[in-house]
C-alpha positions in Angstrom: 0.0 0.0 0.0 1.3 3.4 -0.9 1.2 5.5 2.3 2.4 8.7 0.8 -0.7 10.5 -0.6 -2.8 13.6 -0.2 -5.5 12.7 2.4 -7.9 15.5 1.5 -11.1 14.3 -0.4 -10.4 10.6 0.2 -13.4 8.4 1.2 -13.6 5.2 3.1 -13.7 3.2 -0.1 -10.3 4.6 -1.0 -8.5 3.5 2.1 -9.1 -0.1 3.3 -6.5 -1.5 5.5 -6.0 -5.3 5.7 -4.3 -5.8 9.1 -3.0 -4.1 12.2 0.5 -3.5 10.9 -0.8 -1.7 7.9 -3.3 0.4 10.0 -0.6 1.4 12.5 1.8 2.4 9.7 -1.0 4.4 8.0 -2.0 6.1 11.2 1.6 7.0 12.0 2.1 8.4 8.5 -1.1 10.5 8.6 -0.4 11.9 12.0 3.1 12.8 10.9 1.8 14.4 7.6 -1.4 16.1 9.0 -0.8 16.6 12.7 -2.3 15.3 15.9 -5.8 16.6 15.1 -6.2 14.6 11.9 -9.6 13.2 11.0 -9.0 9.4 10.5 -12.6 8.5 9.8 -11.8 7.9 6.1 -9.9 4.7 6.9 -12.0 1.6 6.6 -11.1 -0.5 9.6 -14.1 -2.9 9.4 -12.0 -6.0 8.9 -9.5 -5.3 11.6 -9.5 -7.7 14.6 -6.5 -6.5 16.5 -6.6 -2.8 17.5 -3.9 -3.3 20.1 -1.3 -0.4 20.4 -2.6 1.5 17.3 -2.1 4.9 19.1 0.2 3.8 21.9 2.5 6.7 23.1 0.8 9.2 20.8 0.8 11.7 23.7 -0.6 14.6 21.7 -3.0 12.7 19.5 -6.4 14.4 19.4 -7.7 13.1 16.1 -11.2 11.9 15.2 -11.9 8.2 15.0 -15.6 8.5 16.0 -16.9 6.8 12.9 -14.6 3.8 12.9 -16.3 0.5 12.5 -14.5 -1.5 15.1 -17.2 -4.2 15.3 -14.8 -7.0 14.1 -12.4 -6.0 16.9 -11.4 -8.6 19.5 -8.3 -7.0 21.0 -8.2 -3.3 22.1 -5.3 -3.6 24.6 -3.1 -0.6 24.8 -5.0 1.1 21.9 -4.8 4.6 23.4 -2.1 3.9 26.0 -0.5 7.2 27.1 -2.5 9.4 24.7 -2.6 12.2 27.2 -4.6 14.6 25.0 -7.1 12.2 23.5 -10.7 12.9 24.3 -12.4 11.7 21.2 -16.1 10.8 21.2 -16.0 7.0 20.7 -19.3 6.4 22.5 -20.9 4.9 19.4 -18.2 2.3 18.8 -19.5 -1.3 18.6 -17.0 -3.2 20.8 -19.3 -6.1 21.3 -16.8 -8.7 19.9 -14.1 -7.4 22.2 -12.4 -9.7 24.6 -9.2 -7.8 25.5 -9.6 -4.3 26.9 -6.6 -4.1 29.3 -4.6 -0.9 29.3 -6.9 0.5 26.5 -6.9 4.0 28.0 -4.1 3.9 30.5 -2.7 7.4 31.2 -5.2 9.1 28.9 -5.3 12.1 31.2 -7.9 14.1 29.2 -10.2 11.2 28.1 -13.8 11.4 29.3 -16.0 10.0 26.5 -19.3 8.5 27.6 -18.8 4.8 27.2 -21.9 3.9 29.3 -23.6 2.2 26.3 -20.7 0.1 25.2 -21.5 -3.6 25.0 -18.5 -5.3 26.7 -20.4 -8.5 27.5 -17.8 -10.6 25.7 -14.9 -8.9 27.5 -12.6 -11.0 29.7 -9.6 -8.8 30.4 -10.0 -5.3 31.8 -6.8 -4.9 33.7 -5.9 -1.2 34.2 -8.3 -0.2 31.4 -8.7 3.4 32.9 -5.6 3.5 35.0 -4.4 7.1 35.4 -7.3 8.6 33.5 -7.5 11.7 35.5 -10.6 13.1 33.8 -12.6 9.9 33.2 -15.7 9.6 35.3 -18.4 8.1 33.0 -21.0 5.8 34.5 -20.1 2.3 33.6 -22.2 0.7 36.3 -24.5 -1.0 33.8 -21.8 -2.7 31.8 -22.3 -6.4 31.6 -18.9 -7.8 32.8 -20.1 -11.3 33.7 -17.3 -12.9 31.6 -14.5 -10.8 33.1 -11.6 -12.8 34.4 -9.1 -10.0 35.2 -9.9 -6.4 36.2 -7.0 -5.5 38.6 -6.5 -1.8 38.8 -9.4 -1.2 36.4 -9.8 2.4 37.4 -6.9 3.0 39.8 -5.5 6.6 39.9 -8.4 7.8 37.8 -11.2 10.2 38.6 -13.6 7.2 38.3 -11.9 5.7 41.3 -13.6 8.4 43.4 -17.1 7.3 42.2 -17.2 3.6 42.9 -21.0 3.5 42.1 -20.0 4.2 38.5 -17.8 1.2 38.3 -19.3 -2.2 37.3 -20.5 -3.9 40.4 -18.2 -6.9 39.9 -15.2 -4.6 39.9 -16.3 -2.3 42.8 -14.7 -4.3 45.7 -11.3 -2.8 44.8 -12.7 0.8 45.2 -15.0 0.6 48.3 
């Protein structure tokens, strides 16, 4: 895939990535070319299963991924790890096939998107998902986490930690 192109005017049908490596390379190139506020909604990610580490260490990333179709996604680990500035609205993402959510938003200090309607019922791993998210306080109390196997430090050192009633009941014992 030629990753050196003018992004303006390109539609989703023009950019379809086939795997995580290609997506990560494209994202890196577009951020470098257009800056941290780039609109990445023109990338068709509908076939991607592994979203792990796509934006890891992109400290200043504030781009738009609100329209990404992540419904095939199984792995979201480290996706936004250490994205200090990211606060994108990803409330409409379909993460219902997700199993791995550990460290997804770790150290995302500005992040506070309303994820209350996310279907995480297939999720098993939630370790440190919101660790260090200083602004995050969305109500996740209605999340179905019945399949969860690991949730250590789910919301440690986050604003959410101060509101245990907003944490899924199964995870609350660590915060009461």
